[in-house]
N, C-alpha and C positions, 0 to 999 in steps of 0.2 A: 574509247575502247578496248577492252580488253577479254582474255580466253584465260579463266584460271582453272588449276584444276586439282584445289587442296578445301575448295571450298564445303563446308560441309552442311547436309539436307539442315540443318538447327536454324546453321547461319544464313543460310539462302532464305528460308522463310522468314530470321529476324528482321532481313533490311532492306532497307527504305528504299531502295531501286524496285521502279515496277515492272511487274510480273505480269503474265498472258490474265491469272488466277487472282488476280487486282482488276486487270482493264476491264474483267469480265463484269466483276462486282461491280464495276462503276458504271458501266453500259449496261446493268442489269435492274440494278437497283439504286443505282441514283449517286449524288455527292455527300448526301449525310454519311448515308451510308458506308460510303469508301472512308470518310475522314472517320468514322468511328471504328470501322474496324482496322483498317491500316494506317491512321496518322494518330489518334490516340492511343488505341488499341484499349478502349472500353470495351468493346463488343467482340466477345470471344466465338471464334469457331468453336460448332458443335461437334464434336467426335464422330463420328458412325458407323454402324458396323462395315457399310461396304469401303468406306475410305482408309479405314484399319483393314479389313483384309487385301486391298489394291497394296499398299501401304508395304506390309510384310510379305506381301508375297512378289514386292520388286528388290525388298532385301534378301528374302531365299535365292530369286533368278540372278539377279545383279551380284551379287555380293556375295553368297554363296555360304554353306552351313555354319560356318565359323559366327560369322556377324550376323548369319540371322539367330544362333541360338543366346547372341550375346544381351540381341535388342528384343526378341519375342517372345513370350511366356505362354507357354500350353499348359489351358488351364480347363478342369470338365466343364459343359454347359451347366452354364447361372441360370438358373430359375430365384433366385432373389430367398431362398430359401437357405442355403446353406451357408452358414456364418462363417467356415473355416475358408469357402472358393470365395465370398466376396474380401475376406479381412488379404490373401490374399490376390486378389485383383488390385485391392485398392493399394496396399505396399507395390505392386510390379508396375501400377499409373504412377503413381509419384515417383517412382526410381527414372520414369522415362520410357519404359516400354509398351511393347502394344500387344494385348493380349487374345488371343485368342481358341479355339474349340480342338480338342484332337481333331473331329472330324474338318473342321477347315484347312489345318495342317497336311491333311490324309488328300482332301481336294489341291491342293499348293503342288504336291510333288507329283500327283496325276498332270497338273495344268505345266509344270517344266518338264516333264517327261514329255506330253506333245510337243511343246515347243521346240524340242530338241530332235524330236524326228520330222520338222519342216526341212522341205529340199533346198530351200535358197539362205531361210535364215539363220542356221547356225555360222554360215562362210561370212554373212553382213556382219553377223554380230562380232566372227570372231578379229574385222578387222576392225573396228572402233574402238573409240575409247568413251567410256558410261561416265555421265554425269559431268562433264564438265558444265561450266558457268560462263555466259558467252552477257557480256556490256557492250552497249554501246547508246550515246547521247539520238534521243527523235524527239522530235518536236518539241524541246525545251525539259522532255522529261529523259534520266536513266535508267532504261528499260535492260530488263536480263531476262535470261529463259536458260532451263537445264533440262536439252533434250536428255533422254533416257540412253542414246545411243548416237554417237557422231563419228561417221567415215569420212575423216578429214586427207589421207593421200588416201584414195581408190585405185585397186585392180579392177575394175568393176565397170571402165568406161565410165566416160563423162565426168560430173564436179563431183562438188561434195555429198553425203548421203545424211539423212537423219530418219533415226525409229524411233517411235513410242512405243513403249508400252501399253498394250489398256486392256483392260480385265473385262467382259461382260459378262450378262445370264445368256445369252444365246447369239450367235454369230449373224441371227435376223438384225438386231439393236443395230452391228454396223453395217448397214442399205446408205445408200448416200444419203439419203433422205437425214436419216441417224447419227450419221455422222456432223453434217451440216449443225441440229438439232443440240446435239453435242459438242457443239461449237472446236472441234478436236480439228477444222482446216483452218480459225484464225490463231489458234496454238500455233499448228506447222506453219503458218505466216511468218506468223512472230520471230521459230529459228532461220527461216532463208531469211529476214530481213536481216538478224543479226549474222547472221554466216557474210552475206554482203556489207553490211557495214563495218565488220572488221578485215573484211579484205582477202576473206579464204579463198571463197569462191563468186563465178560470177552468178552460177545459179546450184540449188541443191533440192535433189531429190527429197520427197519424203513421202516415210512407210508409215504404215499405223501395224503394229505386229499385233494381233487380238488374238487374247483365247476364252474361250471358257470358265467358267465358274464351276459351274457343275456337267457329269456327267453326259458327252462322253468325251470333254473336252477337246471339244475340235478347238484349231486355230488356225487362224489364213493371214500370209500379209498382204495388205491394201496398198496400192502405189494412188497418193494423193495430185491430182493433172494442176497442171500448172492454171489454167481456167477456173478450179476451184480457191488455189492458193491466190490468186490475183481478188479473187472475191474477200480473201482474208487481210490480205493487204489497205481493199479500200474500205474494211472496216477500223483497222486499224491507224487509218490514217483519219477518220472522222472524231475517234473517241480520245486519242494520245491528245490531239489540242486543246480536248475539253476538258480532260483530265489537267493537262498543264496552264488551262486557265485558269480554274478551279487553287491550283498552289499560287499562280501570280500575284491573284486575286483575295486569297485568302476566304472565299466565299465555297461556301459548302452548302448552298439551300435542299430543301427536305421536300418542299413542293414543287410538284411539276408543269410545267410551263404550259401556259394555254388551255384550253378546251380540247377534253378527247370525248372524240362522240359513239358512246355506243350502236352497235349495230344488235339486228337479229340475227341471234344463233344459227346455223344452219339446221341442226337436231330439228327447232321451234318453225323454220320455214317448210321444212319436210312436213314437219308432223300438220301445219297447215293445210298441205297441198294435198 
């Protein structure tokens, strides 16, 4: 069990510890995928525009303009036929920098301004520490989490507070069903579990701070209820032991066990009626 304040994002992702994203890969894609992606690392993650956008925005909003300018390069929209832009993008990526367009940069500045207008979020963020890395042993695994913001010494009443920054196309994507589908409740449950395992607090109130990536850049602070986090706890206690067993046996099967029975799709049932 430990709390680290000086772990870089590259060191965090390069660690052998089990994070939420790794456990989600195990649960959704199976043992063989996990082994190739996170043990042998022969299967590399493909960078996507939404992933790059989210990483760049976190740098801007959490670490400020200087770090953003150091880590992010703004290039004209690349359509595949401008060799100068292509070369500049390749050089920037080779140097480990994120590449965004001027339009995306303008979006990020509006998003940051929107978040600063929220009636509660700025005070919570001002009282927090950002990018702490929490580790602990769970079901024979060393697990880790890196909440965007964590309030350990709170004057807001109650226990510890975690806040995770989320970007979305629309706040409609952050409906109750959307939160579960995106597995944000399991991610928050892991933070809450690590807070408890490290003896920081018996409870942790978990928030999502969501902001739209498109006009008008609405934002919302969403509290995740204990009942939903308890469901996340159940998920952790199902898949963490299964992953630990794969490590213990050094067995990473590709085949899904048993037989899956196909069902008639709902749209086909309706069509037949």
